[in-house]
C-alpha positions in Angstrom: -55.0 117.0 -43.0 -58.5 117.1 -41.5 -58.3 115.5 -38.0 -61.5 113.4 -38.5 -59.9 111.3 -41.3 -57.2 109.6 -39.2 -59.8 109.3 -36.4 -62.3 107.5 -38.7 -59.5 105.2 -39.8 -58.6 104.4 -36.2 -62.2 103.7 -35.4 -62.5 101.3 -38.3 -59.3 99.4 -37.5 -60.4 99.1 -33.9 -63.8 97.7 -34.9 -62.0 95.2 -37.3 -59.6 94.1 -34.5 -62.6 93.5 -32.3 -64.4 91.6 -35.2 -67.3 94.1 -34.6 -68.9 94.1 -38.0 -71.8 96.3 -36.8 -69.4 99.0 -35.7 -67.3 98.7 -38.9 -70.0 98.7 -41.5 -71.2 102.3 -41.2 -67.5 103.5 -41.4 -67.0 101.8 -44.8 -68.5 103.3 -48.0 -70.4 100.8 -50.1 -67.9 101.4 -53.0 -64.8 100.7 -50.8 -62.1 98.3 -52.0 -59.8 96.4 -49.7 -56.5 95.5 -51.3 -54.6 92.6 -49.7 -51.5 90.8 -50.7 -53.4 88.0 -52.5 -56.9 89.4 -53.0 -59.0 92.5 -53.6 -62.3 92.5 -51.7 -65.4 94.7 -51.7 -67.1 95.9 -48.5 -69.3 92.8 -48.1 -66.5 90.4 -48.7 -64.2 92.1 -46.3 -66.8 92.2 -43.5 -67.7 88.5 -44.2 -64.0 87.6 -43.8 -63.5 89.4 -40.5 -64.0 87.0 -37.6 -64.5 84.0 -39.8 -61.7 83.7 -42.4 -59.4 86.1 -40.7 -59.0 87.0 -37.0 -57.0 90.2 -36.5 -54.7 90.0 -33.4 -52.6 93.1 -33.5 -52.2 96.2 -35.7 -49.5 98.9 -35.8 -49.9 101.8 -38.2 -46.3 102.5 -39.4 -47.1 105.3 -41.8 -50.2 107.2 -42.7 -50.9 109.8 -45.3 -54.0 111.7 -46.5 -54.3 113.2 -49.9 -57.2 115.7 -50.4 -58.5 116.1 -53.9 -61.5 118.5 -53.9 -63.9 117.1 -51.4 -62.4 113.6 -51.5 -59.8 112.3 -49.1 -57.6 109.4 -49.9 -56.1 107.7 -46.9 -53.2 105.4 -47.1 -52.0 103.3 -44.2 -48.9 101.2 -44.1 -49.6 98.7 -41.3 -47.9 95.8 -39.6 -50.6 93.3 -39.0 -50.7 90.1 -37.0 -53.6 87.8 -37.8 -54.8 84.2 -37.8 -56.1 83.1 -41.2 -58.3 80.1 -41.6 
């Protein structure tokens, strides 16, 4: 697994925990999709929700895997997340 893939994921989650949208935005591709238990959000919707609709408090990555297909990396994280939802 390329070492930069997990590092990019860690940087993104750190920015989201800090509600730092400016730091998170360049780490997220415009075509990214965020799948949650009750909703699927695009990049703009996810960033808009961070800090306003949802405040992340704690995050533990329980499992992580990266699948490489050609020049594309698919990263899957199983996380335990503590958050306050408005």
